[in-house]
C-alpha positions in Angstrom: 6.3 9.3 -6.0 3.6 7.1 -4.8 3.3 4.1 -1.8 3.8 2.0 -4.4 7.6 2.4 -4.8 8.1 1.1 -1.6 8.7 -2.9 -0.8 8.3 -4.8 1.8 12.2 -4.2 2.0 12.6 -0.8 1.7 14.6 1.0 4.4 13.5 4.7 4.7 15.4 7.4 6.2 15.5 11.1 6.7 17.7 12.8 4.4 20.5 14.9 5.4 19.2 18.2 6.8 16.0 16.8 7.8 15.4 16.5 11.8 12.7 14.8 13.9 12.7 17.1 16.7 10.5 17.7 19.8 9.8 21.6 20.0 9.8 22.9 23.4 8.1 26.2 22.8 5.3 24.5 20.6 5.1 21.6 22.9 5.1 19.1 19.7 7.2 17.1 17.6 8.1 18.7 14.2 10.2 17.6 11.2 12.7 20.2 10.4 14.2 20.7 7.0 15.6 23.6 5.3 13.0 26.3 4.9 10.2 23.7 5.8 8.4 22.7 9.1 6.1 19.9 9.5 4.0 19.7 12.8 3.8 15.5 13.5 1.0 13.5 15.5 2.0 10.8 17.9 1.7 7.9 15.5 4.0 10.0 12.7 6.5 10.4 15.4 6.7 6.6 16.1 6.5 6.0 12.0 9.6 8.6 12.0 11.6 7.3 14.9 11.6 4.2 13.4 12.9 5.5 9.8 16.7 5.3 10.4 17.6 3.4 7.0 18.3 0.0 9.3 14.7 -1.3 9.6 12.8 -2.8 6.5 9.1 -1.2 6.0 7.8 -4.8 6.9 9.4 -4.5 10.5 8.0 -0.9 10.9 4.5 -1.7 10.0 4.6 -5.0 12.1 6.0 -3.3 15.4 3.6 -0.4 14.9 0.4 -3.0 14.4 1.5 -4.7 17.8 2.1 -1.3 19.9 -1.3 0.0 18.6 -3.1 -3.4 18.3 -4.5 -2.3 14.8 -5.0 -4.4 11.6 -1.7 -4.6 9.8 -3.5 -3.7 6.4 -4.6 -0.8 7.7 -1.4 0.4 9.6 0.7 -0.7 6.3 -1.7 1.6 4.3 -1.1 4.8 6.5 2.7 4.2 7.0 2.9 4.0 2.9 1.1 7.1 3.1 2.9 9.0 5.1 6.2 8.1 3.8 5.2 8.7 0.1 4.2 12.2 0.9 7.6 12.7 2.7 9.4 11.4 -0.1 7.5 13.2 -2.6 8.4 16.2 -0.3 12.3 15.1 -0.8 12.4 14.9 3.2 12.7 11.0 3.2 14.4 8.6 1.0 14.5 4.5 0.7 
């Protein structure tokens, strides 16, 4: 799967069994799935906190571009890349 699979109205969400959690021992945010673990940076956390199945991709990108005062095109490219990687790892769905 590639980032081309997402449309502006795609509503990404974490699959059942995948959890976004702040790990107190490691003092970082992680994405937990059966037999998988991903350490996340702050921007990835911001993206994934918005992936609850209710917000379309276009709103997620707009909110992040506003929050970080960044070029919307750059934000959209980065969001699509992250989500495509998680879709490929079967941690996210549309």
